[in-house]
Biopython code that builds the backbone (N, CA, C, O; Angstrom):
import numpy as np
from Bio.PDB.StructureBuilder import StructureBuilder

atoms = [
    (1, "MET", "N", (1.479, 49.474, 77.433)),
    (1, "MET", "CA", (2.794, 48.335, 76.119)),
    (1, "MET", "C", (2.486, 47.234, 75.876)),
    (1, "MET", "O", (2.100, 46.468, 76.759)),
    (2, "ILE", "N", (2.574, 46.931, 74.741)),
    (2, "ILE", "CA", (2.542, 45.349, 74.568)),
    (2, "ILE", "C", (3.981, 45.194, 74.151)),
    (2, "ILE", "O", (4.701, 46.033, 73.611)),
    (3, "GLY", "N", (4.289, 43.838, 74.541)),
    (3, "GLY", "CA", (5.455, 43.191, 74.340)),
    (3, "GLY", "C", (5.598, 41.715, 74.401)),
    (3, "GLY", "O", (4.645, 41.009, 74.730)),
    (4, "ASP", "N", (6.490, 41.341, 74.165)),
    (4, "ASP", "CA", (6.779, 39.718, 74.128)),
    (4, "ASP", "C", (7.860, 39.153, 74.929)),
    (4, "ASP", "O", (7.877, 37.932, 75.082)),
    (5, "THR", "N", (8.807, 39.913, 75.483)),
    (5, "THR", "CA", (9.718, 39.790, 76.381)),
    (5, "THR", "C", (9.480, 40.216, 77.844)),
    (5, "THR", "O", (8.651, 41.078, 78.135)),
    (6, "ILE", "N", (10.235, 39.581, 78.744)),
    (6, "ILE", "CA", (10.511, 40.344, 80.219)),
    (6, "ILE", "C", (10.898, 41.471, 79.846)),
    (6, "ILE", "O", (10.121, 42.390, 80.106)),
    (7, "HIS", "N", (12.022, 41.779, 79.218)),
    (7, "HIS", "CA", (12.526, 43.291, 79.096)),
    (7, "HIS", "C", (11.465, 44.206, 78.950)),
    (7, "HIS", "O", (11.298, 45.128, 79.748)),
    (8, "ASP", "N", (10.651, 43.981, 77.857)),
    (8, "ASP", "CA", (9.223, 44.615, 77.481)),
    (8, "ASP", "C", (8.598, 45.030, 78.924)),
    (8, "ASP", "O", (8.507, 46.217, 79.237)),
    (9, "TYR", "N", (8.149, 43.919, 79.834)),
    (9, "TYR", "CA", (7.765, 44.481, 80.731)),
    (9, "TYR", "C", (8.605, 45.456, 81.841)),
    (9, "TYR", "O", (8.112, 46.407, 82.448)),
    (10, "ASP", "N", (9.884, 45.011, 81.938)),
    (10, "ASP", "CA", (10.781, 45.866, 83.021)),
    (10, "ASP", "C", (10.668, 47.571, 82.432)),
    (10, "ASP", "O", (10.536, 48.568, 83.141)),
    (11, "VAL", "N", (10.769, 47.518, 80.901)),
    (11, "VAL", "CA", (10.448, 48.958, 80.582)),
    (11, "VAL", "C", (9.237, 49.367, 81.022)),
    (11, "VAL", "O", (9.288, 50.277, 81.849)),
    (12, "SER", "N", (7.956, 48.898, 80.666)),
    (12, "SER", "CA", (6.953, 49.488, 81.114)),
    (12, "SER", "C", (7.115, 49.954, 82.198)),
    (12, "SER", "O", (7.114, 51.179, 82.318)),
    (13, "LYS", "N", (7.295, 49.152, 83.260)),
    (13, "LYS", "CA", (7.468, 49.576, 84.753)),
    (13, "LYS", "C", (8.261, 50.733, 84.681)),
    (13, "LYS", "O", (7.664, 51.776, 84.947)),
    (14, "HIS", "N", (9.562, 50.831, 84.365)),
    (14, "HIS", "CA", (10.478, 51.989, 84.418)),
    (14, "HIS", "C", (9.765, 53.124, 83.941)),
    (14, "HIS", "O", (10.025, 54.174, 84.528)),
    (15, "ILE", "N", (8.947, 53.170, 83.038)),
    (15, "ILE", "CA", (8.371, 54.528, 82.290)),
    (15, "ILE", "C", (6.808, 54.860, 83.139)),
    (15, "ILE", "O", (6.214, 55.934, 83.232)),
    (16, "GLY", "N", (6.462, 53.597, 83.650)),
    (16, "GLY", "CA", (5.097, 53.918, 84.498)),
    (16, "GLY", "C", (4.059, 53.546, 83.709)),
    (16, "GLY", "O", (3.063, 54.258, 83.838)),
    (17, "CYS", "N", (3.967, 52.533, 82.829)),
    (17, "CYS", "CA", (2.550, 52.234, 81.921)),
    (17, "CYS", "C", (2.459, 50.914, 82.086)),
    (17, "CYS", "O", (3.410, 50.159, 82.292)),
    (18, "ASP", "N", (1.087, 50.556, 81.982)),
    (18, "ASP", "CA", (1.000, 49.434, 82.128)),
    (18, "ASP", "C", (1.086, 48.597, 80.732)),
    (18, "ASP", "O", (1.058, 49.103, 79.610)),
    (19, "CYS", "N", (1.204, 47.104, 81.060)),
    (19, "CYS", "CA", (1.670, 46.360, 79.976)),
    (19, "CYS", "C", (1.001, 45.062, 79.898)),
    (19, "CYS", "O", (0.619, 44.425, 80.879)),
    (20, "LEU", "N", (0.853, 44.620, 78.378)),
    (20, "LEU", "CA", (0.271, 43.397, 77.908)),
    (20, "LEU", "C", (1.262, 42.439, 77.452)),
    (20, "LEU", "O", (1.847, 42.844, 76.447)),
    (21, "LEU", "N", (1.601, 41.415, 77.822)),
    (21, "LEU", "CA", (2.340, 40.436, 77.036)),
    (21, "LEU", "C", (2.231, 39.215, 76.309)),
    (21, "LEU", "O", (1.840, 38.167, 76.823)),
    (22, "ILE", "N", (2.487, 39.310, 75.412)),
    (22, "ILE", "CA", (2.074, 38.208, 74.344)),
    (22, "ILE", "C", (3.002, 37.106, 73.840)),
    (22, "ILE", "O", (4.043, 37.354, 73.232)),
    (23, "ALA", "N", (2.525, 35.746, 74.155)),
    (23, "ALA", "CA", (3.425, 34.688, 74.638)),
    (23, "ALA", "C", (3.589, 34.247, 73.089)),
    (23, "ALA", "O", (3.507, 33.026, 72.964)),
    (24, "SER", "N", (3.766, 34.834, 72.080)),
    (24, "SER", "CA", (4.191, 34.306, 70.786)),
    (24, "SER", "C", (5.349, 34.563, 70.331)),
    (24, "SER", "O", (5.637, 34.391, 69.147)),
    (25, "GLY", "N", (6.401, 35.138, 71.468)),
    (25, "GLY", "CA", (7.796, 35.458, 70.863)),
    (25, "GLY", "C", (8.785, 34.713, 71.459)),
    (25, "GLY", "O", (8.866, 33.490, 71.350)),
    (26, "HIS", "N", (9.568, 35.430, 72.106)),
    (26, "HIS", "CA", (10.976, 34.885, 72.865)),
    (26, "HIS", "C", (10.432, 34.155, 73.983)),
    (26, "HIS", "O", (10.947, 33.054, 74.178)),
    (27, "HIS", "N", (9.552, 34.499, 74.726)),
    (27, "HIS", "CA", (9.318, 33.619, 76.284)),
    (27, "HIS", "C", (8.108, 32.808, 76.146)),
    (27, "HIS", "O", (7.194, 33.083, 75.368)),
    (28, "SER", "N", (8.138, 31.760, 76.962)),
    (28, "SER", "CA", (6.838, 31.253, 77.156)),
    (28, "SER", "C", (5.837, 31.830, 77.566)),
    (28, "SER", "O", (5.883, 33.047, 77.743)),
    (29, "TYR", "N", (4.590, 31.052, 77.839)),
    (29, "TYR", "CA", (3.629, 31.877, 78.453)),
    (29, "TYR", "C", (3.585, 31.497, 79.791)),
    (29, "TYR", "O", (2.873, 32.099, 80.595)),
    (30, "GLU", "N", (4.420, 30.366, 80.160)),
    (30, "GLU", "CA", (4.586, 30.076, 81.860)),
    (30, "GLU", "C", (5.591, 31.096, 82.175)),
    (30, "GLU", "O", (5.402, 31.692, 83.235)),
    (31, "LYS", "N", (6.518, 31.394, 81.551)),
    (31, "LYS", "CA", (7.570, 32.312, 82.025)),
    (31, "LYS", "C", (7.048, 33.635, 82.233)),
    (31, "LYS", "O", (7.396, 34.295, 83.213)),
    (32, "LEU", "N", (6.292, 34.036, 81.435)),
    (32, "LEU", "CA", (5.668, 35.417, 81.219)),
    (32, "LEU", "C", (4.584, 35.508, 82.489)),
    (32, "LEU", "O", (4.687, 36.362, 83.371)),
    (33, "ALA", "N", (3.620, 34.586, 82.451)),
    (33, "ALA", "CA", (2.601, 34.540, 83.582)),
    (33, "ALA", "C", (3.541, 34.696, 85.105)),
    (33, "ALA", "O", (2.928, 35.099, 86.094)),
    (34, "ARG", "N", (4.705, 34.433, 85.202)),
    (34, "ARG", "CA", (5.121, 34.291, 86.680)),
    (34, "ARG", "C", (5.474, 35.780, 87.023)),
    (34, "ARG", "O", (5.912, 36.190, 88.098)),
    (35, "LEU", "N", (5.192, 36.513, 85.884)),
    (35, "LEU", "CA", (5.543, 38.163, 86.302)),
    (35, "LEU", "C", (4.265, 38.563, 87.057)),
    (35, "LEU", "O", (4.453, 39.507, 87.826)),
    (36, "GLY", "N", (3.351, 38.212, 87.038)),
    (36, "GLY", "CA", (1.778, 38.543, 87.821)),
    (36, "GLY", "C", (1.191, 39.456, 86.759)),
    (36, "GLY", "O", (0.283, 40.088, 87.298)),
    (37, "ILE", "N", (1.295, 39.743, 85.690)),
    (37, "ILE", "CA", (0.490, 40.597, 84.872)),
    (37, "ILE", "C", (-0.257, 39.610, 83.514)),
    (37, "ILE", "O", (0.011, 38.471, 83.131)),
    (38, "ASP", "N", (-1.144, 40.484, 83.091)),
    (38, "ASP", "CA", (-1.849, 39.873, 81.734)),
    (38, "ASP", "C", (-0.808, 39.141, 80.864)),
    (38, "ASP", "O", (0.313, 39.579, 80.606)),
    (39, "VAL", "N", (-1.331, 37.952, 80.440)),
    (39, "VAL", "CA", (-0.462, 37.384, 79.344)),
    (39, "VAL", "C", (-1.598, 36.713, 78.254)),
    (39, "VAL", "O", (-2.509, 35.966, 78.611)),
    (40, "ILE", "N", (-1.367, 37.102, 76.989)),
    (40, "ILE", "CA", (-2.159, 36.431, 75.837)),
    (40, "ILE", "C", (-1.201, 35.671, 75.205)),
    (40, "ILE", "O", (0.015, 35.854, 75.262)),
    (41, "SER", "N", (-1.998, 34.501, 74.383)),
    (41, "SER", "CA", (-1.281, 33.708, 73.454)),
    (41, "SER", "C", (-1.185, 34.477, 71.745)),
    (41, "SER", "O", (-0.298, 34.368, 70.898)),
    (42, "THR", "N", (-2.325, 35.156, 71.717)),
    (42, "THR", "CA", (-2.520, 35.754, 70.470)),
    (42, "THR", "C", (-2.941, 37.161, 70.372)),
    (42, "THR", "O", (-3.399, 37.676, 71.393)),
    (43, "LEU", "N", (-2.862, 37.797, 69.392)),
    (43, "LEU", "CA", (-3.384, 39.248, 69.323)),
    (43, "LEU", "C", (-4.896, 39.081, 69.200)),
    (43, "LEU", "O", (-5.617, 40.024, 69.524)),
    (44, "LYS", "N", (-5.435, 37.907, 68.739)),
    (44, "LYS", "CA", (-6.954, 37.977, 68.964)),
    (44, "LYS", "C", (-7.433, 38.037, 70.425)),
    (44, "LYS", "O", (-8.458, 38.676, 70.665)),
    (45, "GLU", "N", (-6.784, 37.434, 71.396)),
    (45, "GLU", "CA", (-7.215, 37.668, 72.588)),
    (45, "GLU", "C", (-7.006, 38.815, 73.267)),
    (45, "GLU", "O", (-7.062, 38.837, 74.497)),
    (46, "ILE", "N", (-6.694, 40.087, 72.401)),
    (46, "ILE", "CA", (-6.701, 41.301, 73.292)),
    (46, "ILE", "C", (-8.315, 41.880, 73.252)),
    (46, "ILE", "O", (-8.542, 42.851, 73.973)),
    (47, "ILE", "N", (-9.413, 41.341, 72.461)),
    (47, "ILE", "CA", (-10.567, 41.665, 72.697)),
    (47, "ILE", "C", (-11.256, 41.170, 73.628)),
    (47, "ILE", "O", (-12.354, 41.625, 73.947)),
    (48, "GLN", "N", (-10.719, 40.205, 74.167)),
    (48, "GLN", "CA", (-11.318, 39.757, 75.551)),
    (48, "GLN", "C", (-10.931, 40.308, 76.750)),
    (48, "GLN", "O", (-11.585, 40.066, 77.764)),
    (49, "ILE", "N", (-9.971, 41.006, 76.775)),
    (49, "ILE", "CA", (-9.276, 41.721, 78.007)),
    (49, "ILE", "C", (-10.370, 42.812, 78.090)),
    (49, "ILE", "O", (-10.302, 43.692, 78.949)),
]
sb = StructureBuilder()
sb.init_structure("model")
sb.init_model(0)
sb.init_chain("A")
sb.init_seg("    ")
for serial, (resi, resn, name, xyz) in enumerate(atoms, 1):
    if name == "N":
        sb.init_residue(resn, " ", resi, " ")
    sb.init_atom(name, np.array(xyz, "f"), 0.0, 1.0, " ", f" {name:<3s}", serial, name[0])
structure = sb.get_structure()
């Protein structure tokens, strides 16, 4: 799952799928990174993962 909120991360955990968060939406990079999963700043960064 690709999302931009902590809620997206919570949903991915609930349904048992991996999650990648993009810090270009509702939450800052720092806030999302505290979850301990991959966080990117732009969609272009997906190529690097």
